[in-house]
N, C-alpha and C positions, 0 to 999 in steps of 0.2 A: 511440916514446917509452918510456923505461924507467920502472919503478915505483920509488918511494921510500917506504920505511916509516919513520915517525917514532914514537918513544916518545910516549905521550900527554902526559907532563909536558914533553917537549921541544917538542912542538907548541904547548902552552899557553904556554910561555915565549916562543916565537917570535911567537905571536899577540899577547902582551902588549907585546913590543917594537914590533911593527908598529902597534899601537894607540897606544902612547906617541908614536911618530914622527908619526902622523896627527894626534894632539891638538896636538902641537907646531906642526905646519904650520898648523892651524886657529887657533892662538893669535896668530900674528904673520904673517899672509899677505902684508902689503905688503913687509916687509923680506925675507922668505924668497922671495917671487916674484922680486924683483930679483936676489937671489943665485942662484936656480935658473936664471933666464934668462941671466945672465952665465956661469954654469958650463957650460950646455948650448949656448951660442952662438946663442940665439934660434931653437931648433928648433920652438917652438910647444907644447912639453910644459910644462904649467902646474902650479902647486902644487895646483890643484883636481883635475887629472888624477892627480897623484901621490897626493893624499889619498884619492881614490876607489880607486886601485890598491892602496894599503896596506890600506884597509878590506876590499876584496874578498879579498885574500890572507889576512887575519886571519879573515874569515868562512869561507873554504875550509878553514882549519885547525881551527876550533872550532865553526862553525855559529852563532856569536854575532855581533851587530852588524848584523843584517838591517835594522834601522830606518834606518841610514845608507844602505844600498844600495838598499832598496826603498821607503823612506818609511814613515811611520807610527810607531807606538810599539813599543818593544822588548818582546818577550814574556817 
């Protein structure tokens, strides 16, 4: 696996976009679940899984958002 180096501001901007998408998914889960299922052809990949993946990627970029991943309150 190759190493990728991101500028701190680029990593923060990417994390913001991932968080935005995760918040959007959480805001309208019923409509978006049907759309995702149709798009993926019923693979079993859900909006909950996608939301968790987006949160994990954002956390890996910034170290923020641990409450969503691990439960509890944000530090």
